[in-house]
OpenMM code with the backbone's topology and positions (N, CA, C; nanometers):
from openmm import Vec3, app, unit

residues = "MET SER ARG LYS GLU VAL TRP ARG PHE LEU GLU SER GLN ARG ARG VAL TYR LEU GLY PHE THR LEU GLU ASN GLY TYR PRO HIS VAL THR PRO ILE TRP PHE VAL ILE MET GLY GLU LYS ILE TYR MET ARG ALA GLN ASP TYR LYS VAL LYS VAL GLY LEU ALA ALA LYS GLY LYS ALA CYS VAL VAL ILE ASP ASP GLY ASP LYS TYR ARG GLU LEU ARG GLY ALA VAL MET TRP GLY ARG SER ARG LEU ILE SER GLU LYS ARG LEU ILE THR LYS LEU THR GLU LEU PHE ASP VAL ARG TYR SER GLU ARG GLN TRP LYS ALA ASP GLU MET PRO GLU ASP TRP VAL LYS GLU ARG SER LYS GLU LYS ARG ALA PHE ILE GLU PHE VAL PRO GLU LYS VAL ASP SER TRP ASP ASN ARG LYS VAL".split()
positions = [
    Vec3(0.2530, -0.6274, 1.9399),
    Vec3(0.3740, -0.6502, 1.8753),
    Vec3(0.4733, -0.5357, 1.8959),
    Vec3(0.5917, -0.5774, 1.9016),
    Vec3(0.6960, -0.4712, 1.9103),
    Vec3(0.7096, -0.3914, 1.7710),
    Vec3(0.7682, -0.2789, 1.7826),
    Vec3(0.7804, -0.1920, 1.6535),
    Vec3(0.8516, -0.2840, 1.5421),
    Vec3(0.9498, -0.3587, 1.5844),
    Vec3(1.0306, -0.4369, 1.5025),
    Vec3(0.9505, -0.5587, 1.4397),
    Vec3(0.8602, -0.6105, 1.5255),
    Vec3(0.7693, -0.7221, 1.4812),
    Vec3(0.6682, -0.6704, 1.3903),
    Vec3(0.6140, -0.5524, 1.4130),
    Vec3(0.5196, -0.4923, 1.3087),
    Vec3(0.5753, -0.4786, 1.1680),
    Vec3(0.6864, -0.4208, 1.1700),
    Vec3(0.7633, -0.4091, 1.0317),
    Vec3(0.7888, -0.5365, 0.9782),
    Vec3(0.8417, -0.6310, 1.0519),
    Vec3(0.8626, -0.7673, 0.9991),
    Vec3(0.7261, -0.8350, 0.9336),
    Vec3(0.6278, -0.8174, 1.0180),
    Vec3(0.5007, -0.8709, 0.9817),
    Vec3(0.4520, -0.7986, 0.8423),
    Vec3(0.4637, -0.6757, 0.8447),
    Vec3(0.4197, -0.5967, 0.7250),
    Vec3(0.5005, -0.6442, 0.5976),
    Vec3(0.6323, -0.6786, 0.6137),
    Vec3(0.7073, -0.7233, 0.5037),
    Vec3(0.6589, -0.8452, 0.4511),
    Vec3(0.6004, -0.9255, 0.5477),
    Vec3(0.5650, -1.0711, 0.5068),
    Vec3(0.4311, -1.0776, 0.4293),
    Vec3(0.3665, -0.9585, 0.4165),
    Vec3(0.2366, -0.9557, 0.3596),
    Vec3(0.2490, -0.8962, 0.2176),
    Vec3(0.1332, -0.9168, 0.1423),
    Vec3(0.1444, -0.8750, 0.0009),
    Vec3(0.0524, -0.7414, -0.0296),
    Vec3(-0.0420, -0.7282, 0.0583),
    Vec3(-0.1311, -0.5982, 0.0336),
    Vec3(-0.1683, -0.5442, 0.1780),
    Vec3(-0.1857, -0.4089, 0.1589),
    Vec3(-0.2512, -0.3409, 0.2793),
    Vec3(-0.3870, -0.2886, 0.2434),
    Vec3(-0.4522, -0.2339, 0.3421),
    Vec3(-0.5785, -0.1617, 0.3126),
    Vec3(-0.5464, -0.0085, 0.3486),
    Vec3(-0.5609, 0.0643, 0.2470),
    Vec3(-0.5338, 0.2079, 0.2552),
    Vec3(-0.6616, 0.2785, 0.2708),
    Vec3(-0.6709, 0.3725, 0.3765),
    Vec3(-0.7947, 0.4470, 0.3879),
    Vec3(-0.7715, 0.6005, 0.4056),
    Vec3(-0.8734, 0.6722, 0.3458),
    Vec3(-0.8793, 0.8203, 0.3508),
    Vec3(-1.0169, 0.8536, 0.3829),
    Vec3(-1.0299, 0.9852, 0.4188),
    Vec3(-1.1670, 1.0396, 0.4487),
    Vec3(-1.2074, 1.1229, 0.3235),
    Vec3(-1.3176, 1.0850, 0.2655),
    Vec3(-1.3748, 1.1575, 0.1503),
    Vec3(-1.4420, 1.2928, 0.1953),
    Vec3(-1.4597, 1.3876, 0.1048),
    Vec3(-1.5077, 1.5232, 0.1431),
    Vec3(-1.6410, 1.5008, 0.2207),
    Vec3(-1.7185, 1.3900, 0.1859),
    Vec3(-1.8573, 1.4018, 0.2576),
    Vec3(-1.8354, 1.3254, 0.3810),
    Vec3(-1.7175, 1.2828, 0.4322),
    Vec3(-1.6959, 1.2393, 0.5698),
    Vec3(-1.6882, 1.0802, 0.5687),
    Vec3(-1.7350, 1.0189, 0.4586),
    Vec3(-1.7182, 0.8783, 0.4535),
    Vec3(-1.5896, 0.8294, 0.4216),
    Vec3(-1.5554, 0.7087, 0.4748),
    Vec3(-1.4114, 0.6563, 0.4423),
    Vec3(-1.4042, 0.6036, 0.3034),
    Vec3(-1.2906, 0.6111, 0.2516),
    Vec3(-1.2631, 0.5402, 0.1123),
    Vec3(-1.1394, 0.4339, 0.1511),
    Vec3(-1.1695, 0.3073, 0.1440),
    Vec3(-1.0663, 0.2122, 0.1882),
    Vec3(-1.0479, 0.1265, 0.0640),
    Vec3(-0.9259, 0.0963, 0.0284),
    Vec3(-0.8936, 0.0064, -0.0847),
    Vec3(-0.7727, -0.0787, -0.0547),
    Vec3(-0.7865, -0.2045, -0.1071),
    Vec3(-0.6583, -0.2831, -0.0925),
    Vec3(-0.5636, -0.2421, -0.2017),
    Vec3(-0.4244, -0.2529, -0.1614),
    Vec3(-0.3266, -0.2003, -0.2588),
    Vec3(-0.1959, -0.2672, -0.2210),
    Vec3(-0.1124, -0.2863, -0.3308),
    Vec3(0.0134, -0.3469, -0.3138),
    Vec3(0.1116, -0.2353, -0.2592),
    Vec3(0.2302, -0.2896, -0.2075),
    Vec3(0.3002, -0.1835, -0.1280),
    Vec3(0.4462, -0.2374, -0.1225),
    Vec3(0.5360, -0.1461, -0.1019),
    Vec3(0.6777, -0.1820, -0.0765),
    Vec3(0.7292, -0.0924, 0.0463),
    Vec3(0.8310, -0.1379, 0.1184),
    Vec3(0.8734, -0.0650, 0.2309),
    Vec3(1.0236, -0.0214, 0.2073),
    Vec3(1.0457, 0.1025, 0.2540),
    Vec3(1.1867, 0.1563, 0.2620),
    Vec3(1.1891, 0.2335, 0.3920),
    Vec3(1.2942, 0.1806, 0.4692),
    Vec3(1.2954, 0.2398, 0.6013),
    Vec3(1.1717, 0.2048, 0.6744),
    Vec3(1.1120, 0.3054, 0.7469),
    Vec3(0.9887, 0.2763, 0.8111),
    Vec3(0.8854, 0.3581, 0.7401),
    Vec3(0.8815, 0.3493, 0.6162),
    Vec3(0.7876, 0.4149, 0.5242),
    Vec3(0.7308, 0.3227, 0.4337),
    Vec3(0.5934, 0.3325, 0.4014),
    Vec3(0.5236, 0.2502, 0.3154),
    Vec3(0.5007, 0.3247, 0.1842),
    Vec3(0.5252, 0.2591, 0.0817),
    Vec3(0.4946, 0.3249, -0.0617),
    Vec3(0.4109, 0.2344, -0.1398),
    Vec3(0.3170, 0.3117, -0.1991),
    Vec3(0.2179, 0.2381, -0.2942),
    Vec3(0.2141, 0.3130, -0.4289),
    Vec3(0.1668, 0.2302, -0.5286),
    Vec3(0.1651, 0.2852, -0.6653),
    Vec3(0.0186, 0.2639, -0.7148),
    Vec3(-0.0331, 0.3627, -0.7895),
    Vec3(-0.1652, 0.3465, -0.8543),
    Vec3(-0.1622, 0.4331, -0.9720),
    Vec3(-0.2666, 0.4137, -1.0631),
    Vec3(-0.2829, 0.4848, -1.1825),
    Vec3(-0.3222, 0.6382, -1.1312),
    Vec3(-0.2601, 0.7431, -1.1943),
    Vec3(-0.2740, 0.8707, -1.1548),
    Vec3(-0.4136, 0.9303, -1.1411),
    Vec3(-0.5068, 0.8708, -1.2051),
    Vec3(-0.6505, 0.9291, -1.2113),
    Vec3(-0.7354, 0.8484, -1.0952),
    Vec3(-0.6792, 0.7603, -1.0210),
    Vec3(-0.7655, 0.6925, -0.9087),
    Vec3(-0.7902, 0.7844, -0.7986),
    Vec3(-0.8977, 0.7687, -0.7368),
    Vec3(-0.9495, 0.8451, -0.6155),
    Vec3(-0.8382, 0.8499, -0.5056),
    Vec3(-0.7822, 0.7368, -0.4838),
    Vec3(-0.6836, 0.7309, -0.3812),
    Vec3(-0.5653, 0.8204, -0.3967),
    Vec3(-0.5327, 0.8518, -0.5218),
    Vec3(-0.4293, 0.9485, -0.5445),
    Vec3(-0.4642, 1.0883, -0.5094),
    Vec3(-0.5731, 1.1293, -0.5504),
    Vec3(-0.6137, 1.2594, -0.4997),
    Vec3(-0.6346, 1.2769, -0.3484),
    Vec3(-0.6741, 1.1753, -0.2847),
    Vec3(-0.6982, 1.1687, -0.1433),
    Vec3(-0.5495, 1.1804, -0.0781),
    Vec3(-0.4571, 1.1075, -0.1266),
    Vec3(-0.3197, 1.0928, -0.0713),
    Vec3(-0.2581, 1.2297, -0.0638),
    Vec3(-0.2913, 1.3132, -0.1597),
    Vec3(-0.2312, 1.4511, -0.1545),
    Vec3(-0.2847, 1.5337, -0.0484),
    Vec3(-0.3843, 1.5038, 0.0196),
    Vec3(-0.4422, 1.5686, 0.1272),
    Vec3(-0.3632, 1.5628, 0.2535),
    Vec3(-0.2793, 1.4432, 0.2675),
    Vec3(-0.1931, 1.4395, 0.3860),
    Vec3(-0.2220, 1.3570, 0.4903),
    Vec3(-0.3430, 1.2951, 0.4987),
    Vec3(-0.3718, 1.2064, 0.6176),
    Vec3(-0.4256, 1.0827, 0.5606),
    Vec3(-0.3779, 0.9634, 0.6145),
    Vec3(-0.4224, 0.8332, 0.5752),
    Vec3(-0.4134, 0.7350, 0.6987),
    Vec3(-0.4813, 0.6143, 0.6704),
    Vec3(-0.4638, 0.5045, 0.7729),
    Vec3(-0.4235, 0.3867, 0.6857),
    Vec3(-0.3420, 0.2980, 0.7361),
    Vec3(-0.3138, 0.1655, 0.6759),
    Vec3(-0.3445, 0.0571, 0.7761),
    Vec3(-0.4074, -0.0421, 0.7131),
    Vec3(-0.4501, -0.1632, 0.7930),
    Vec3(-0.4031, -0.2836, 0.7438),
    Vec3(-0.3542, -0.3798, 0.8201),
    Vec3(-0.3170, -0.5082, 0.7679),
    Vec3(-0.3442, -0.6159, 0.8812),
    Vec3(-0.3797, -0.7321, 0.8250),
    Vec3(-0.4158, -0.8324, 0.9230),
    Vec3(-0.3905, -0.9619, 0.8615),
    Vec3(-0.3874, -1.0688, 0.9543),
    Vec3(-0.3608, -1.1987, 0.9065),
    Vec3(-0.4192, -1.3059, 1.0014),
    Vec3(-0.4397, -1.4212, 0.9603),
    Vec3(-0.4917, -1.5304, 1.0528),
    Vec3(-0.6395, -1.5555, 1.0203),
    Vec3(-0.6812, -1.6804, 1.0708),
    Vec3(-0.8167, -1.7245, 1.0490),
    Vec3(-0.8779, -1.7444, 1.1929),
    Vec3(-0.8177, -1.8345, 1.2695),
    Vec3(-0.8696, -1.8636, 1.3979),
    Vec3(-0.8256, -1.7540, 1.5017),
    Vec3(-0.8918, -1.7503, 1.6184),
    Vec3(-0.8730, -1.6367, 1.7098),
    Vec3(-0.7190, -1.6299, 1.7490),
    Vec3(-0.6677, -1.7622, 1.7813),
    Vec3(-0.5352, -1.7593, 1.8409),
    Vec3(-0.4328, -1.7365, 1.7294),
    Vec3(-0.4736, -1.7108, 1.6016),
    Vec3(-0.3867, -1.6872, 1.4893),
    Vec3(-0.3729, -1.5447, 1.4541),
    Vec3(-0.4827, -1.4668, 1.5054),
    Vec3(-0.5055, -1.3410, 1.4534),
    Vec3(-0.3925, -1.2475, 1.4917),
    Vec3(-0.3376, -1.1587, 1.3887),
    Vec3(-0.2409, -1.0490, 1.4213),
    Vec3(-0.2653, -0.9395, 1.3192),
    Vec3(-0.2239, -0.8263, 1.3523),
    Vec3(-0.2423, -0.7121, 1.2600),
    Vec3(-0.1922, -0.5749, 1.3157),
    Vec3(-0.2053, -0.4801, 1.2394),
    Vec3(-0.1642, -0.3560, 1.2854),
    Vec3(-0.2538, -0.2523, 1.1979),
    Vec3(-0.2835, -0.1449, 1.2881),
    Vec3(-0.3543, -0.0162, 1.2243),
    Vec3(-0.2540, 0.0974, 1.2424),
    Vec3(-0.2258, 0.1674, 1.1348),
    Vec3(-0.1332, 0.2800, 1.1455),
    Vec3(-0.1983, 0.4086, 1.0984),
    Vec3(-0.1818, 0.5083, 1.1580),
    Vec3(-0.2275, 0.6412, 1.1220),
    Vec3(-0.1142, 0.7289, 1.0942),
    Vec3(-0.1266, 0.7967, 0.9898),
    Vec3(-0.0114, 0.8968, 0.9614),
    Vec3(-0.0257, 0.9837, 0.8466),
    Vec3(0.0792, 1.0294, 0.7816),
    Vec3(0.0853, 1.1242, 0.6743),
    Vec3(0.1068, 1.0631, 0.5324),
    Vec3(0.0426, 1.1134, 0.4450),
    Vec3(0.0612, 1.0696, 0.3018),
    Vec3(0.0903, 1.1837, 0.2135),
    Vec3(0.1656, 1.1533, 0.1218),
    Vec3(0.1952, 1.2494, 0.0129),
    Vec3(0.2367, 1.1839, -0.1218),
    Vec3(0.2185, 1.2548, -0.2319),
    Vec3(0.2575, 1.1999, -0.3629),
    Vec3(0.4038, 1.2207, -0.3796),
    Vec3(0.4610, 1.1304, -0.4406),
    Vec3(0.6005, 1.1337, -0.4677),
    Vec3(0.6305, 1.1975, -0.5952),
    Vec3(0.7309, 1.2892, -0.6031),
    Vec3(0.7692, 1.3591, -0.7360),
    Vec3(0.9139, 1.3306, -0.7784),
    Vec3(0.9907, 1.2987, -0.6739),
    Vec3(1.1315, 1.2807, -0.6957),
    Vec3(1.1646, 1.1620, -0.7905),
    Vec3(1.2291, 1.1936, -0.9026),
    Vec3(1.2443, 1.0931, -1.0097),
    Vec3(1.3394, 0.9779, -0.9545),
    Vec3(1.4474, 1.0024, -0.8734),
    Vec3(1.5297, 0.9004, -0.8281),
    Vec3(1.4434, 0.8031, -0.7440),
    Vec3(1.3735, 0.8668, -0.6523),
    Vec3(1.2862, 0.7729, -0.5602),
    Vec3(1.1826, 0.7029, -0.6398),
    Vec3(1.1212, 0.7526, -0.7431),
    Vec3(1.0212, 0.6831, -0.8332),
    Vec3(1.1001, 0.5679, -0.9023),
    Vec3(1.2218, 0.5910, -0.9457),
    Vec3(1.3003, 0.4827, -1.0164),
    Vec3(1.3185, 0.3593, -0.9171),
    Vec3(1.3597, 0.3975, -0.7969),
    Vec3(1.3923, 0.2919, -0.6908),
    Vec3(1.2706, 0.2168, -0.6538),
    Vec3(1.1593, 0.3034, -0.6340),
    Vec3(1.0285, 0.2312, -0.6006),
    Vec3(0.9789, 0.1448, -0.7247),
    Vec3(0.9908, 0.1775, -0.8315),
    Vec3(0.9506, 0.1052, -0.9499),
    Vec3(1.0370, -0.0312, -0.9574),
    Vec3(1.1642, -0.0232, -0.9207),
    Vec3(1.2502, -0.1392, -0.9212),
    Vec3(1.1917, -0.2378, -0.8041),
    Vec3(1.1636, -0.1833, -0.6840),
    Vec3(1.1215, -0.2582, -0.5773),
    Vec3(0.9856, -0.3294, -0.6025),
    Vec3(0.8891, -0.2576, -0.6787),
    Vec3(0.7705, -0.3077, -0.6984),
    Vec3(0.7897, -0.4193, -0.8157),
    Vec3(0.8682, -0.3998, -0.9058),
    Vec3(0.8951, -0.5038, -1.0111),
    Vec3(0.9532, -0.6246, -0.9493),
    Vec3(1.0342, -0.6240, -0.8498),
    Vec3(1.0880, -0.7470, -0.7889),
    Vec3(0.9900, -0.8157, -0.7085),
    Vec3(0.9184, -0.7357, -0.6320),
    Vec3(0.8264, -0.7919, -0.5250),
    Vec3(0.7031, -0.8488, -0.5870),
    Vec3(0.6607, -0.7876, -0.6940),
    Vec3(0.5153, -0.8341, -0.7478),
    Vec3(0.5296, -0.8926, -0.9021),
    Vec3(0.6552, -0.9253, -0.9388),
    Vec3(0.6719, -0.9607, -1.0849),
    Vec3(0.5936, -1.1021, -1.1111),
    Vec3(0.5708, -1.1849, -1.0183),
    Vec3(0.4907, -1.3042, -1.0382),
    Vec3(0.3405, -1.2851, -1.0411),
    Vec3(0.2924, -1.1594, -0.9672),
    Vec3(0.1521, -1.1331, -0.9520),
    Vec3(0.1093, -1.0467, -1.0609),
    Vec3(0.1970, -0.9709, -1.1236),
    Vec3(0.1618, -0.8567, -1.2084),
    Vec3(0.1035, -0.9256, -1.3430),
    Vec3(0.0077, -0.8571, -1.4077),
    Vec3(-0.0521, -0.9128, -1.5318),
    Vec3(0.0685, -0.9192, -1.6443),
    Vec3(0.0509, -1.0192, -1.7195),
    Vec3(0.1470, -1.0319, -1.8462),
    Vec3(0.0730, -1.0006, -1.9673),
    Vec3(0.1366, -0.9184, -2.0609),
    Vec3(0.0688, -0.8739, -2.1866),
    Vec3(0.0242, -0.9731, -2.2630),
    Vec3(0.0889, -1.0806, -2.2686),
    Vec3(0.0440, -1.1989, -2.3599),
    Vec3(-0.0666, -1.2842, -2.3002),
    Vec3(-0.1060, -1.2432, -2.1779),
    Vec3(-0.2227, -1.3229, -2.1076),
    Vec3(-0.3522, -1.2215, -2.1189),
    Vec3(-0.3321, -1.1047, -2.1662),
    Vec3(-0.4432, -1.0117, -2.1532),
    Vec3(-0.4964, -0.9725, -2.3096),
    Vec3(-0.6154, -0.9411, -2.3051),
    Vec3(-0.6646, -0.8936, -2.4416),
    Vec3(-0.5779, -0.7742, -2.4911),
    Vec3(-0.5568, -0.7681, -2.6215),
    Vec3(-0.4796, -0.6656, -2.6763),
    Vec3(-0.5206, -0.5197, -2.6556),
    Vec3(-0.6438, -0.4873, -2.6732),
    Vec3(-0.7062, -0.3661, -2.6427),
    Vec3(-0.6858, -0.3176, -2.4982),
    Vec3(-0.7010, -0.4131, -2.4104),
    Vec3(-0.6776, -0.3833, -2.2638),
    Vec3(-0.5309, -0.3496, -2.2430),
    Vec3(-0.4396, -0.4179, -2.3010),
    Vec3(-0.2913, -0.3789, -2.2809),
    Vec3(-0.2621, -0.2495, -2.3348),
    Vec3(-0.3291, -0.2172, -2.4566),
    Vec3(-0.2953, -0.0898, -2.5118),
    Vec3(-0.3524, 0.0284, -2.4233),
    Vec3(-0.4656, 0.0124, -2.3618),
    Vec3(-0.5203, 0.1117, -2.2706),
    Vec3(-0.4269, 0.1210, -2.1563),
    Vec3(-0.3912, 0.0157, -2.0951),
    Vec3(-0.2994, 0.0107, -1.9671),
    Vec3(-0.1637, 0.0953, -2.0136),
    Vec3(-0.1175, 0.0814, -2.1288),
    Vec3(0.0122, 0.1360, -2.1579),
    Vec3(-0.0038, 0.2899, -2.1672),
    Vec3(-0.1175, 0.3444, -2.1756),
    Vec3(-0.1457, 0.4775, -2.1802),
    Vec3(-0.1467, 0.5571, -2.0396),
    Vec3(-0.1662, 0.4558, -1.9479),
    Vec3(-0.1836, 0.5198, -1.8008),
    Vec3(-0.0546, 0.5660, -1.7437),
    Vec3(-0.0660, 0.6689, -1.6576),
    Vec3(0.0482, 0.7164, -1.5791),
    Vec3(0.0489, 0.6673, -1.4373),
    Vec3(0.1498, 0.6463, -1.3815),
    Vec3(0.1505, 0.5903, -1.2437),
    Vec3(0.1699, 0.7039, -1.1451),
    Vec3(0.1229, 0.6959, -1.0361),
    Vec3(0.1423, 0.7949, -0.9171),
    Vec3(0.2007, 0.7000, -0.8016),
    Vec3(0.2888, 0.7540, -0.7312),
    Vec3(0.3436, 0.6902, -0.6106),
    Vec3(0.3034, 0.7589, -0.4809),
    Vec3(0.2518, 0.6864, -0.3867),
    Vec3(0.2178, 0.7400, -0.2604),
    Vec3(0.3102, 0.6987, -0.1463),
    Vec3(0.3448, 0.8004, -0.0650),
    Vec3(0.4347, 0.7663, 0.0546),
    Vec3(0.3492, 0.7859, 0.1753),
    Vec3(0.3651, 0.6772, 0.2595),
    Vec3(0.2829, 0.6893, 0.3873),
    Vec3(0.3906, 0.6814, 0.4933),
    Vec3(0.3877, 0.7753, 0.5918),
    Vec3(0.4704, 0.7667, 0.7046),
    Vec3(0.3862, 0.7658, 0.8295),
    Vec3(0.4019, 0.6467, 0.8979),
    Vec3(0.3053, 0.6187, 1.0243),
    Vec3(0.3478, 0.7198, 1.1351),
    Vec3(0.2439, 0.7624, 1.2140),
    Vec3(0.2731, 0.8504, 1.3295),
    Vec3(0.2296, 0.7802, 1.4506),
    Vec3(0.1250, 0.6923, 1.4446),
    Vec3(0.0641, 0.6192, 1.5475),
    Vec3(0.0383, 0.4781, 1.4999),
    Vec3(0.0845, 0.3733, 1.5717),
    Vec3(0.0604, 0.2381, 1.5401),
    Vec3(-0.0068, 0.1550, 1.6539),
    Vec3(-0.1063, 0.0962, 1.6288),
    Vec3(-0.1681, -0.0056, 1.7217),
    Vec3(-0.1465, -0.1386, 1.6680),
    Vec3(-0.1232, -0.2599, 1.7326),
    Vec3(-0.0992, -0.3715, 1.6826),
    Vec3(-0.1482, -0.4895, 1.7731),
    Vec3(-0.1737, -0.5995, 1.7253),
    Vec3(-0.2168, -0.7133, 1.8004),
    Vec3(-0.1371, -0.8458, 1.7545),
    Vec3(-0.1175, -0.9421, 1.8434),
    Vec3(-0.0747, -1.0779, 1.7842),
    Vec3(-0.1334, -1.1769, 1.8901),
    Vec3(-0.2483, -1.2360, 1.8490),
    Vec3(-0.3107, -1.3288, 1.9570),
    Vec3(-0.2335, -1.4640, 1.9645),
    Vec3(-0.1243, -1.4787, 1.8915),
    Vec3(-0.0430, -1.5998, 1.9055),
    Vec3(0.0298, -1.5974, 2.0386),
    Vec3(0.0455, -1.4692, 2.0809),
    Vec3(0.1133, -1.4458, 2.2064),
    Vec3(0.0319, -1.4645, 2.3324),
    Vec3(-0.0967, -1.4772, 2.3141),
    Vec3(-0.2004, -1.5023, 2.4284),
    Vec3(-0.1782, -1.6234, 2.4849),
] * unit.nanometer
topology = app.Topology()
chain = topology.addChain("A")
for resn in residues:
    res = topology.addResidue(resn, chain)
    for name in ("N", "CA", "C"):
        topology.addAtom(name, app.Element.getBySymbol(name[0]), res)
């Protein structure tokens, strides 16, 4: 896929797989919701999650794919730099983007147990920025 096609494909999806290397050398990969600004991918998680600590180390991989049959398969693997976001204006903008993009998929307080909602309200969010440096992609629909 061209660069433009990769970003358009990414915009059409709802989650990516975010990967980091643990201290013991094993990979840590997790599905995560995301938003895009420019050619940067932003993710959000609770601040105590493993991925947040790993994101601060500065290297990450993002993978996304789609399709079931061979002739439908398409995707991208991106290697790049990650960092935790601390800029309040950017966090405000990202929060708005997440609220719009995932409003129908996010949990609703009246649908969840009261104790669970109370615990979630105590959690702090961390925001991760991912800037790709190398991208590989495929689109078997073009074969």
